[in-house]
C-alpha positions in Angstrom: 75.7 81.0 72.9 79.0 79.9 71.2 81.2 82.9 70.8 84.7 84.5 70.5 85.6 84.5 74.5 87.4 87.4 75.9 90.0 87.1 79.0 88.3 87.3 82.2 91.1 89.3 83.9 92.1 91.9 81.0 89.0 91.9 78.9 91.0 91.2 75.8 90.4 88.6 73.3 91.5 85.0 74.6 94.1 83.8 72.7 95.4 80.4 72.5 97.8 80.0 69.8 98.0 76.6 68.1 101.0 75.7 65.6 100.8 72.8 62.5 104.1 70.7 62.2 105.4 73.3 59.5 105.1 75.9 62.5 102.2 78.1 60.5 99.3 79.3 63.0 96.3 77.3 62.7 94.3 78.2 65.5 94.7 81.2 67.9 91.1 82.6 69.1 89.7 80.6 71.9 85.7 80.2 71.0 83.5 78.9 73.5 80.4 79.1 76.1 80.2 83.3 75.9 77.0 83.5 78.0 78.6 84.5 81.2 80.9 86.6 79.7 78.1 88.8 77.5 76.1 89.2 80.3 78.8 90.6 82.2 79.8 93.1 79.5 76.0 94.0 79.5 75.9 94.5 83.1 79.2 96.6 83.1 77.9 98.7 80.3 76.7 102.0 80.1 73.7 103.2 78.0 75.5 104.4 74.6 78.8 102.2 74.7 77.5 100.2 71.9 77.2 102.8 68.7 74.9 100.7 66.6 72.7 100.1 69.7 72.8 103.1 72.1 69.9 102.2 74.5 71.7 98.8 75.4 73.5 98.5 78.4 72.9 98.1 82.1 75.4 100.7 83.9 75.2 98.5 87.4 77.8 100.9 88.5 75.7 103.6 88.8 73.0 101.6 90.7 75.2 99.8 93.1 76.5 103.3 94.3 73.5 104.5 95.5 71.0 103.6 98.3 67.4 102.2 97.9 67.4 101.2 93.8 67.9 97.7 94.1 64.0 97.3 91.9 65.1 99.7 89.8 68.5 97.8 89.0 66.3 93.8 88.9 64.0 95.6 86.2 66.9 97.3 84.5 68.5 94.2 84.0 65.5 92.0 83.3 64.6 94.1 80.1 68.0 94.6 79.0 68.1 91.2 79.3 65.4 89.9 77.0 66.2 92.9 74.5 69.3 90.8 73.7 67.8 87.9 73.5 67.8 85.9 77.2 64.3 86.0 77.3 62.8 86.8 80.8 65.4 85.8 82.8 65.1 85.4 86.9 66.9 88.5 88.8 67.4 89.0 92.1 69.5 92.1 93.4 70.2 92.1 97.8 70.2 95.0 99.3 74.3 94.3 100.0 74.2 94.6 96.0 74.7 91.1 95.2 73.2 90.6 91.7 71.8 86.8 90.9 70.9 86.1 87.4 69.5 83.0 86.2 69.1 82.3 82.5 
């Protein structure tokens, strides 16, 4: 999926200003493959974080702070990814909290 990219460190818009010969800005926002950042935002977001889609978000931190909920986390990630159009993703969660997603 192509979209406007965010800076991975800060979460702000990734801006790369390009000027023409007269010094006018002709380009600024970075556009590219946004799949990784979209999935990352979905995992980190909690339900209610998106005003227009209040049931969207995994809240992965909540699961990782509890013990024995790997299956619940795997299911929630798969359901949420399907809801945003990534289809049936292959999701693996280890007991150490390592999440592997193949879309």
